[in-house]
C-alpha positions as CSV (number, residue, x, y, z in Angstrom):
1,M,88.8,-127.2,215.3
2,R,91.0,-127.0,218.3
3,S,94.5,-128.7,218.5
4,S,95.0,-131.5,220.9
5,A,97.3,-129.3,222.9
6,L,94.7,-126.6,223.4
7,R,92.0,-129.1,224.2
8,L,94.0,-130.9,226.9
9,L,95.4,-127.7,228.4
10,S,91.9,-126.4,228.8
11,Q,91.2,-129.3,231.2
12,T,94.4,-128.7,233.2
13,R,95.4,-126.2,235.8
14,Y,99.0,-125.1,235.5
15,S,100.9,-124.1,238.7
16,P,103.9,-121.9,238.8
17,I,107.2,-123.8,239.2
18,I,109.5,-122.3,241.8
19,N,112.7,-123.9,243.0
20,G,111.6,-127.2,241.4
21,R,108.3,-127.3,243.1
22,A,104.7,-126.8,242.0
23,V,103.1,-124.0,243.9
24,S,99.3,-123.8,244.3
25,T,97.6,-121.0,242.5
26,A,94.4,-121.4,244.4
27,A,95.3,-118.4,246.6
28,K,95.8,-116.1,243.6
29,K,92.3,-114.8,243.5
30,T,93.3,-111.4,242.1
31,K,93.4,-112.7,238.5
32,T,90.3,-113.5,236.6
33,K,90.0,-116.7,234.6
34,T,90.3,-114.8,231.3
35,E,93.1,-112.4,232.2
36,P,96.0,-113.1,229.8
37,P,99.3,-114.0,231.3
38,K,102.1,-111.4,231.3
39,K,104.0,-111.2,228.0
40,E,107.8,-111.0,228.3
41,D,110.2,-109.5,225.8
42,S,112.8,-112.1,226.8
43,F,114.0,-114.0,223.8
44,C,114.4,-117.2,225.8
45,M,111.0,-117.0,227.4
46,N,109.3,-116.7,224.0
47,L,111.5,-119.4,222.6
48,F,109.4,-121.8,224.6
49,R,106.4,-120.7,222.7
50,G,108.2,-121.3,219.5
51,E,108.4,-117.6,218.8
52,A,111.4,-115.4,217.9
53,N,111.1,-112.1,219.8
54,L,114.1,-110.1,218.7
55,K,113.8,-107.0,220.8
56,Q,116.6,-108.0,223.2
57,V,118.9,-109.7,220.8
58,F,119.0,-107.6,217.6
59,P,120.9,-105.4,217.1
60,Y,123.7,-106.6,219.4
61,P,123.1,-104.3,222.4
62,V,126.7,-103.4,223.6
63,N,127.1,-99.7,223.3
64,L,129.6,-97.9,225.5
65,N,130.0,-94.2,225.0
66,D,133.4,-92.5,224.8
67,E,133.4,-91.4,228.4
68,R,132.8,-94.9,229.7
69,R,135.3,-96.4,227.3
70,E,137.9,-94.0,228.6
71,M,137.0,-94.7,232.2
72,L,137.2,-98.5,231.6
73,S,140.6,-98.1,229.8
74,M,142.0,-96.3,232.8
75,I,140.8,-98.9,235.3
76,L,141.9,-101.8,233.2
77,G,145.4,-100.3,232.7
78,G,146.0,-100.2,236.5
79,T,144.3,-103.5,237.0
80,E,146.4,-105.3,234.4
81,K,149.6,-103.9,235.9
82,F,148.5,-105.0,239.4
83,L,147.6,-108.5,238.2
84,E,150.9,-109.0,236.3
85,E,153.3,-107.3,238.8
86,V,151.7,-107.6,242.3
87,N,149.3,-110.5,242.5
88,D,150.9,-113.9,242.3
89,P,148.3,-116.6,241.6
90,V,150.8,-119.4,242.0
91,K,151.7,-118.3,245.6
92,N,148.0,-117.7,246.3
93,D,147.3,-121.3,245.3
94,E,150.3,-122.7,247.2
95,N,149.6,-120.8,250.4
96,A,145.8,-121.1,250.1
97,T,145.4,-117.4,250.8
98,I,145.7,-114.0,249.2
99,P,147.7,-111.6,251.5
100,K,145.6,-108.7,252.9
101,E,148.1,-106.2,251.6
102,V,147.5,-107.5,248.1
103,L,143.7,-107.2,248.5
104,K,144.1,-103.7,249.9
105,Q,146.2,-102.7,246.9
106,F,143.6,-104.3,244.5
107,A,140.9,-102.2,246.2
108,E,142.7,-99.0,245.2
109,Y,141.8,-99.6,241.6
110,G,138.1,-99.6,242.4
111,A,137.8,-103.4,241.9
112,F,135.7,-104.0,245.0
113,G,133.2,-101.3,244.4
114,A,132.8,-101.4,240.6
115,L,129.0,-101.1,240.4
116,V,128.6,-98.8,243.4
117,P,127.7,-95.2,242.6
118,E,130.3,-92.6,243.1
119,E,128.3,-91.0,245.8
120,Y,129.0,-94.0,248.0
121,E,132.7,-94.0,247.1
122,G,132.3,-96.6,244.3
123,A,133.7,-96.7,240.8
124,G,130.3,-96.1,239.2
125,L,130.8,-98.6,236.4
126,N,127.9,-100.2,234.6
127,N,127.4,-103.9,234.1
128,T,129.3,-104.0,230.7
129,Q,132.3,-102.3,232.2
130,M,132.1,-104.6,235.2
131,T,132.0,-107.6,232.9
132,R,135.2,-106.5,231.2
133,L,136.9,-106.1,234.5
134,A,135.8,-109.5,235.7
135,E,137.0,-111.0,232.4
136,V,140.5,-109.6,232.9
137,V,140.7,-110.8,236.5
138,G,139.5,-114.3,235.4
139,R,142.2,-114.4,232.8
140,H,144.9,-114.0,235.5
141,D,143.6,-115.5,238.7
142,L,140.2,-117.1,239.2
143,G,140.7,-117.3,243.0
144,L,141.0,-113.5,243.2
145,G,138.0,-113.3,240.9
146,V,136.0,-115.3,243.4
147,V,137.0,-113.0,246.3
148,M,136.0,-110.1,244.2
149,G,132.7,-111.7,243.1
150,A,131.8,-113.1,246.5
151,H,132.3,-109.6,247.9
152,Q,130.4,-107.4,245.5
153,S,128.4,-109.6,243.1
154,I,126.6,-111.3,245.9
155,G,128.1,-110.3,249.3
156,Y,126.7,-106.8,249.5
157,K,124.6,-106.8,246.3
158,G,121.5,-107.0,248.5
159,I,122.2,-103.6,249.9
160,L,122.5,-102.2,246.4
161,L,119.3,-103.8,245.2
162,Y,117.1,-103.7,248.4
163,G,118.8,-101.4,250.8
164,N,117.2,-98.2,251.9
165,E,119.1,-94.9,251.8
166,E,120.2,-95.2,255.4
167,Q,121.6,-98.7,254.9
168,K,123.4,-97.6,251.7
169,K,125.1,-94.6,253.3
170,K,126.1,-96.7,256.4
171,Y,127.6,-99.7,254.6
172,L,128.5,-99.0,251.0
173,P,131.5,-96.6,251.3
174,D,133.5,-99.1,253.4
175,L,132.5,-102.0,251.2
176,A,133.2,-100.2,247.9
177,T,136.7,-99.2,249.0
178,G,137.7,-102.6,250.5
179,R,138.0,-101.2,254.0
180,K,135.5,-103.9,254.9
181,F,134.6,-107.2,253.1
182,A,131.3,-108.9,252.6
183,A,130.0,-112.5,252.3
184,F,126.8,-114.1,251.1
185,C,125.4,-116.6,253.6
186,L,122.7,-118.8,252.2
187,T,123.9,-122.5,252.0
188,E,123.5,-124.8,255.0
189,P,124.3,-128.5,255.6
190,S,120.7,-129.4,255.0
191,S,120.0,-126.9,252.2
192,G,122.1,-126.8,249.1
193,S,120.1,-126.2,245.9
194,D,116.9,-126.2,248.0
195,A,117.3,-122.8,249.5
196,N,113.8,-122.8,251.0
197,S,114.8,-125.6,253.5
198,I,117.3,-123.5,255.5
199,R,117.1,-123.9,259.3
200,S,118.9,-120.8,260.6
201,R,116.2,-118.8,262.5
202,A,115.8,-115.2,263.6
203,V,113.2,-114.2,266.2
204,L,112.1,-110.7,267.0
205,S,112.9,-109.6,270.6
206,P,109.9,-108.8,272.9
207,D,110.7,-105.0,272.6
208,G,110.8,-105.3,268.8
209,K,114.2,-103.7,268.5
210,Y,116.3,-106.8,267.6
211,Y,116.1,-110.1,265.8
212,I,118.0,-112.9,267.6
213,L,119.8,-115.0,265.1
214,N,120.9,-118.6,265.6
215,G,122.2,-121.0,263.0
216,S,125.2,-121.8,260.7
217,K,126.2,-121.6,257.1
218,I,128.7,-123.7,255.1
219,W,131.1,-123.1,252.2
220,I,130.9,-119.3,252.6
221,S,133.3,-117.5,250.3
222,N,135.1,-114.7,252.2
223,G,133.6,-116.3,255.4
224,G,136.8,-115.9,257.4
225,I,137.7,-112.4,256.3
226,A,134.3,-110.8,256.0
227,D,133.2,-107.9,258.3
228,L,129.6,-108.0,257.0
229,F,127.3,-110.8,256.0
230,T,124.1,-111.0,254.0
231,V,122.3,-113.7,255.9
232,F,119.1,-115.6,255.2
233,A,117.1,-117.1,258.1
234,Q,113.6,-118.3,258.9
235,T,111.4,-115.7,260.7
236,P,107.9,-116.1,262.1
237,V,105.5,-114.3,259.8
238,E,101.8,-113.7,260.6
239,Q,99.5,-114.8,257.8
240,A,96.3,-113.2,256.6
241,D,94.2,-115.7,258.7
242,G,96.1,-114.9,261.9
243,S,98.3,-118.0,261.9
244,V,102.1,-117.8,262.1
245,K,104.4,-119.4,259.6
246,D,108.1,-119.5,259.2
247,K,109.4,-117.7,256.1
248,V,112.8,-116.7,255.0
249,S,114.0,-113.2,255.6
250,A,117.2,-111.4,254.7
251,F,119.5,-109.5,257.1
252,V,122.6,-107.4,257.1
253,V,124.8,-108.8,259.9
254,E,128.0,-107.2,261.2
255,R,130.7,-109.4,262.7
256,G,130.9,-106.7,265.3
257,F,127.4,-107.5,266.6
258,G,128.9,-110.3,268.6
259,G,128.1,-114.0,268.3
260,V,129.5,-114.3,264.8
261,T,132.4,-116.8,264.4
262,N,133.8,-118.9,261.6
263,G,135.6,-122.2,261.3
264,P,139.1,-122.8,259.7
265,P,139.5,-122.3,256.0
266,E,138.2,-125.3,254.0
267,K,140.7,-127.4,252.0
268,K,139.6,-127.2,248.4
269,M,140.4,-128.6,245.0
270,G,140.8,-125.2,243.5
271,I,140.3,-121.4,244.0
272,K,142.5,-122.0,247.0
273,G,143.4,-118.3,247.3
274,S,139.8,-117.5,248.1
275,N,138.8,-117.9,251.7
276,T,136.0,-120.5,252.3
277,T,134.7,-121.3,255.8
278,E,131.7,-122.2,257.9
279,V,130.1,-119.3,259.6
280,Y,128.3,-119.6,262.9
281,F,125.6,-117.3,264.4
282,E,124.9,-117.7,268.2
283,N,122.4,-115.4,269.7
284,V,123.4,-112.6,267.4
285,K,121.4,-109.4,268.0
286,I,120.5,-107.8,264.7
287,P,118.9,-104.4,264.8
288,A,115.4,-104.6,263.3
289,E,116.3,-101.9,260.8
290,N,119.0,-104.3,259.3
291,M,116.4,-106.4,257.5
292,L,116.8,-106.3,253.8
293,G,113.5,-106.0,251.9
294,E,110.2,-107.2,253.4
295,K,109.8,-109.8,256.1
296,G,109.3,-113.2,254.6
297,E,110.6,-112.1,251.2
298,G,114.1,-113.4,251.8
299,F,113.9,-116.2,249.2
300,K,113.0,-113.6,246.5
301,V,115.9,-111.4,247.7
302,A,118.4,-114.3,247.5
303,M,117.3,-115.3,244.0
304,N,117.3,-111.8,242.7
305,I,120.8,-111.2,244.1
306,L,122.1,-114.4,242.5
307,N,120.3,-113.6,239.2
308,N,121.6,-110.0,239.1
309,G,125.2,-111.0,239.7
310,R,125.2,-114.1,237.5
311,F,127.1,-112.5,234.7
312,G,130.2,-112.5,236.9
313,I,130.8,-116.3,236.3
314,P,130.5,-116.1,232.5
315,A,132.8,-113.1,232.5
316,A,135.5,-114.8,234.6
317,C,135.2,-118.0,232.6
318,T,135.6,-116.0,229.3
319,G,138.9,-114.6,230.6
320,A,140.1,-118.0,231.7
321,M,139.3,-119.4,228.2
322,K,141.2,-116.6,226.6
323,H,144.2,-117.4,228.8
324,C,144.0,-121.1,227.8
325,I,143.7,-120.4,224.1
326,Q,146.7,-117.9,224.2
327,K,148.9,-120.5,225.9
328,T,147.8,-123.1,223.5
329,V,148.6,-121.0,220.4
330,E,152.0,-120.2,221.8
331,H,152.7,-123.9,222.3
332,I,151.4,-125.3,219.0
333,T,153.1,-122.7,216.9
334,T,156.5,-123.4,218.4
335,R,156.4,-127.1,219.3
336,T,157.7,-129.5,216.5
337,Q,156.8,-133.2,216.3
338,F,157.5,-135.6,213.4
339,G,159.2,-132.8,211.6
340,R,156.1,-130.5,211.6
341,K,154.7,-127.8,213.8
342,L,151.8,-129.0,215.9
343,E,149.6,-126.3,214.3
344,E,149.8,-128.2,211.0
345,F,148.1,-131.3,212.3
346,G,144.3,-131.7,211.6
347,D,143.4,-133.0,215.0
348,V,145.2,-130.0,216.6
349,Q,143.4,-127.6,214.3
350,E,140.0,-129.2,215.2
351,K,140.6,-128.9,218.9
352,L,141.8,-125.3,218.6
353,S,138.9,-124.3,216.5
354,D,136.5,-125.8,219.0
355,M,138.1,-123.8,221.8
356,V,137.8,-120.6,219.7
357,L,134.1,-121.3,219.0
358,R,133.3,-122.0,222.6
359,H,135.0,-118.8,223.7
360,Y,133.3,-116.7,221.0
361,A,129.8,-118.0,221.9
362,T,130.4,-117.4,225.7
363,E,131.8,-113.9,225.1
364,S,128.8,-113.1,222.9
365,I,126.3,-114.1,225.5
366,V,127.9,-112.5,228.5
367,Y,128.2,-109.1,226.9
368,M,124.7,-109.3,225.5
369,L,123.4,-110.1,229.0
370,A,125.4,-107.2,230.6
371,A,124.4,-104.7,227.9
372,N,120.7,-105.6,228.3
373,M,120.9,-105.2,232.0
374,D,122.4,-101.7,231.4
375,R,119.4,-100.9,229.2
376,G,117.2,-101.5,232.2
377,I,115.7,-104.8,230.9
378,Q,114.4,-106.9,233.8
379,D,113.4,-110.1,232.0
380,Y,116.7,-111.9,231.8
381,Q,116.5,-114.7,234.3
382,L,116.7,-117.5,231.7
383,E,119.5,-115.7,229.7
384,A,121.5,-115.3,232.9
385,A,121.0,-119.0,233.8
386,I,122.0,-120.0,230.3
387,G,125.1,-117.9,230.4
388,K,126.2,-119.4,233.7
389,V,125.7,-123.0,232.6
390,M,127.3,-122.8,229.1
391,S,130.2,-120.6,230.2
392,S,131.3,-122.8,233.1
393,E,131.1,-126.0,230.9
394,N,132.7,-124.4,227.9
395,A,135.6,-123.1,230.1
396,W,136.2,-126.6,231.5
397,I,136.3,-128.1,228.0
398,V,138.6,-125.4,226.7
399,C,141.0,-125.8,229.5
400,D,140.9,-129.6,229.2
401,N,141.7,-129.3,225.5
402,A,144.5,-126.9,226.2
403,I,146.1,-129.4,228.6
404,Q,145.7,-132.2,226.0
405,L,147.4,-130.1,223.3
406,H,150.3,-129.4,225.7
407,G,150.8,-133.1,226.2
408,G,152.7,-134.2,229.3
409,M,153.8,-130.6,229.8
410,G,150.2,-129.6,230.4
411,F,149.9,-132.0,233.3
412,M,152.9,-130.4,235.0
413,K,152.4,-127.7,237.7
414,E,154.9,-125.4,236.0
415,C,152.7,-125.0,232.9
416,G,150.0,-123.5,235.0
417,L,147.0,-125.0,233.3
418,E,146.4,-127.6,236.0
419,R,145.7,-124.8,238.4
420,V,143.2,-123.2,236.0
421,L,141.5,-126.6,235.6
422,R,141.2,-127.1,239.3
423,D,139.9,-123.5,239.8
424,L,137.3,-123.9,237.0
425,R,135.7,-127.0,238.4
426,I,133.7,-125.1,241.1
427,F,132.0,-122.8,238.6
428,R,129.7,-125.7,237.5
429,I,128.6,-126.0,241.1
430,F,128.3,-122.8,243.0
431,E,125.7,-120.0,242.5
432,G,123.4,-122.6,241.2
433,A,124.6,-126.1,240.3
434,N,124.3,-126.6,236.5
435,D,122.1,-129.6,236.9
436,V,119.6,-127.5,238.9
437,M,120.0,-124.6,236.6
438,R,119.0,-126.7,233.6
439,L,115.8,-127.7,235.4
440,F,115.2,-124.1,236.2
441,I,115.7,-123.1,232.6
442,G,113.4,-125.9,231.3
443,L,110.7,-125.6,233.9
444,T,110.5,-121.8,234.0
445,G,110.2,-121.7,230.2
446,M,107.6,-124.4,230.1
447,Q,105.6,-122.7,232.8
448,Y,105.5,-119.6,230.7
449,A,104.5,-121.5,227.6
450,G,101.9,-123.5,229.5
451,K,100.2,-120.4,230.9
452,H,99.8,-119.0,227.5
453,L,98.5,-122.2,226.0
454,Q,96.1,-122.6,228.8
455,H,94.8,-119.1,228.5
456,T,94.3,-119.6,224.7
457,A,92.5,-122.8,225.3
458,K,90.1,-121.2,227.8
459,Q,89.4,-118.4,225.4
460,V,88.7,-120.8,222.6
461,A,86.5,-122.9,224.9
462,S,84.4,-119.8,225.7
463,G,83.7,-119.1,222.1
464,N,86.4,-116.4,221.4
465,V,86.8,-116.8,217.6
466,F,89.7,-114.3,217.6
467,A,91.7,-116.4,220.1
468,L,91.2,-119.4,217.7
469,F,92.4,-117.4,214.7
470,G,95.4,-116.2,216.8
471,A,96.3,-119.7,217.8
472,V,96.1,-120.9,214.2
473,A,98.2,-117.9,213.0
474,R,100.9,-118.6,215.5
475,R,101.1,-122.3,214.5
476,T,101.3,-121.3,210.9
477,S,104.1,-118.8,211.5
478,R,105.9,-121.5,213.4
479,S,105.8,-123.8,210.4
480,T,107.2,-121.2,208.1
481,G,110.1,-120.1,210.3
482,G,111.1,-116.8,212.0
483,D,112.5,-113.5,211.1
484,F,116.3,-114.0,211.4
485,A,116.9,-113.9,207.7
486,S,115.7,-110.3,207.6
487,V,117.9,-109.0,210.4
488,V,121.2,-110.9,210.1
489,H,124.0,-109.8,207.7
490,P,123.1,-111.1,204.2
491,S,126.1,-113.5,204.2
492,L,124.7,-115.2,207.3
493,K,121.2,-116.0,206.0
494,S,121.8,-119.7,205.5
495,S,122.9,-119.8,209.2
496,A,119.8,-117.9,210.2
497,T,117.6,-120.5,208.4
498,L,119.1,-123.2,210.6
499,V,118.2,-121.2,213.7
500,D,114.7,-120.6,212.5
501,D,114.3,-124.4,211.9
502,A,115.5,-125.1,215.4
503,I,113.1,-122.6,216.9
504,V,110.2,-124.2,215.1
505,R,111.1,-127.7,216.3
506,F,111.7,-126.4,219.8
507,G,108.3,-124.8,220.0
508,K,106.6,-128.0,218.8
509,T,108.5,-130.2,221.2
510,V,107.6,-128.0,224.2
511,E,104.0,-128.0,223.2
512,A,104.0,-131.8,222.7
513,L,105.6,-132.3,226.1
514,L,103.1,-130.0,227.9
515,T,100.2,-131.7,226.1
516,K,101.4,-135.2,227.1
517,H,102.6,-134.6,230.7
518,R,100.8,-131.3,231.8
519,K,101.6,-130.5,235.4
520,N,103.6,-133.7,235.8
521,I,106.3,-132.2,233.5
522,I,108.0,-131.3,236.8
523,E,108.9,-134.9,237.3
524,R,110.2,-135.4,233.8
525,Q,113.8,-134.4,234.4
526,F,115.1,-136.6,231.5
527,E,113.0,-134.5,229.0
528,V,113.3,-131.2,230.7
529,T,117.1,-131.3,230.8
530,R,117.2,-132.0,227.1
531,V,114.9,-129.2,226.3
532,A,117.1,-126.9,228.4
533,N,120.2,-128.1,226.5
534,A,118.5,-127.2,223.2
535,A,117.5,-123.8,224.6
536,I,121.1,-123.2,225.5
537,D,122.3,-124.0,222.0
538,I,119.6,-121.9,220.3
539,Y,120.2,-118.8,222.4
540,S,123.9,-119.2,221.9
541,M,123.4,-119.3,218.1
542,V,121.3,-116.1,218.3
543,A,123.9,-114.3,220.3
544,V,126.7,-115.4,217.9
545,L,124.8,-114.3,214.8
546,S,123.8,-111.0,216.4
547,R,127.4,-110.2,217.4
548,C,128.8,-111.3,214.0
549,T,126.2,-109.2,212.2
550,R,127.3,-106.1,214.0
551,T,130.9,-106.8,213.1
552,L,130.1,-107.4,209.5
553,N,127.9,-104.3,209.2
554,S,130.6,-102.1,210.8
555,T,133.4,-103.5,208.6
556,D,131.3,-103.6,205.4
557,G,131.5,-107.4,205.5
558,D,135.3,-107.5,205.8
559,S,135.6,-109.9,208.7
560,N,135.8,-113.4,207.3
561,H,137.3,-114.8,210.5
562,E,134.2,-114.0,212.6
563,K,131.9,-115.1,209.8
564,Q,133.6,-118.5,209.7
565,I,133.3,-118.8,213.4
566,A,129.6,-118.0,213.3
567,E,128.9,-120.3,210.4
568,L,130.7,-123.3,212.0
569,F,129.2,-122.7,215.4
570,V,125.6,-122.5,214.1
571,R,126.1,-125.7,212.0
572,Q,127.3,-127.6,215.1
573,A,124.9,-126.1,217.6
574,S,121.9,-126.6,215.5
575,R,122.7,-130.3,215.1
576,R,123.1,-130.6,218.8
577,A,119.8,-128.8,219.5
578,V,117.9,-131.0,217.1
579,K,119.5,-134.2,218.6
580,Q,118.5,-133.1,222.1
581,L,114.9,-132.4,221.1
582,K,114.6,-135.8,219.3
583,E,115.7,-137.5,222.5
584,T,112.4,-136.3,224.2
585,D,110.3,-138.6,222.0
586,G,108.9,-142.0,222.8
587,A,111.5,-144.0,220.9
588,T,114.4,-142.6,222.9
589,L,112.6,-142.6,226.2
590,S,112.8,-146.4,226.3
591,N,116.3,-145.8,227.6
592,L,114.8,-144.0,230.6
593,S,113.5,-147.2,232.2
594,L,117.0,-148.8,231.8
595,I,118.7,-145.7,233.3
596,T,116.3,-145.7,236.3
597,S,116.6,-149.5,236.8
598,I,120.5,-149.4,236.8
599,A,120.7,-146.5,239.2
600,K,118.2,-148.1,241.6
601,D,120.0,-151.5,241.5
602,V,123.3,-149.8,242.5
603,C,121.8,-147.7,245.3
604,K,119.9,-150.7,246.6
605,N,123.0,-152.8,246.7
606,Q,125.1,-149.9,248.1
607,A,127.8,-150.9,245.7
608,L,128.3,-152.2,242.2
609,P,126.1,-155.3,241.9
610,Q,127.6,-156.7,238.7
611,V,129.7,-159.9,238.8
612,H,133.5,-159.3,238.6
613,P,135.1,-160.8,235.4
614,I,137.3,-163.2,237.3
615,D,134.4,-164.5,239.4
616,V,132.5,-165.9,236.4
């Protein structure tokens, strides 16, 4: 007998969810009705099916050989010295700029071409080494980190990922050495999170030699100092039926082409040392050979660039957290109040422990992500999105707690933490606002789960007995838990059981939501966000247990500090995950109508509609 989920899904067509929209699958005639959907090895993708695929999470994948460790040590040595003796984050913040001579000196350490192969004058680092470098920079100066990231993580990353050999030889040497700077131009006044709605347009010249680009971009990091821009614009693309439709394409644009100008530096809350401006393109003649990737594939290029460079934010945030924790420890171990050191008070200990847990979880995820990328793994879009969301929010909380524990001193400019807090605020917004990233996590995972459920339903409906047995077996395995107890260190088995239980509940919740809402799940942001929150906590627990297991195995279990961190984190995160999943049920959803009604009332009134206390 089929489950209700399989029965309902067999009557429903699921559509891929891209950028928050449902996309018709009618045109995808290459797949047969019985062709199984692609299976991913991604832990997070399979989590949405209630399954624990451990290939990418156990054992903990970080594995630098001696040569790479030595290379990294040399680069970090020079970088640390530069950051402590040359770069001045306070002056950068006050003057809202980083002097060109400082950037030039920074480039000498290979910081602007970290991932570029040596044949193009780059440092030839891998993603794990790059993560460590970004972490160190983030610990000292997040504004400088943004300049570095905007330049190489997204600015010219498109050339590394999609450029042909001629484009790489022409542009990468100058970019890798900092002789020239790059910027990533996607956002426009009318297109923030909805990148498909951009209006900049590039039209091929009659002779086919150039694209003529017109348009503008806003909030472009490095916009005022960049010599080269990765620009996304609408281009006319002929369709299979002969019609012409505008689709986004990607281009490498040089300032020297003419027609490229920028506005004055924006006045920002934080990361003031980084240059942020509007950039304008007026009849810019772009050689046709400067297109990146295929015509009309610009959206894919943009998303892959952002996805590939997304470990940069978690890395910088990890460094910032480490800085905040260090300052806090120095303060609470020397500051005396009521005749006792601050470190002796329970509330202080609780806040500090929370800061340590958040840092440990973030660090565990970012290095797992980077190491998996170094292994050539391609299925990491959800893991990267989770890393971006949880790192930016953890860093904000850690810095806020650091200021709180410093008391009034933390609010003062001299302490330096207020600058870090201001700098950190943007990380929850750019390169994918966290609100949108949560919807991306939830909807992408549900799409994957929905396709598999739908396929199984069709197989069962066609009389495939083996499909029915497989579905029953999967549901049975869900109810009995996963495999974590067999892979974690023996002392962490009780924590592994909590993760197994959370995965079981997660899979059942996703299936119930898909059964109830089917394709309309796209509109259920209240539930999708909570599912994403639970996914973030579950993946964080897995990364923490994997890392701690490696430490305990390598030290013969002699690392009680990390074990305590892992145990406490899992206890707290598992409770949070279960709470989030419970909030997707009918009992809690009664709040949704109140939320909607209150928000509509305020918007309709264009102000707070409630009666003021003194007017009653």
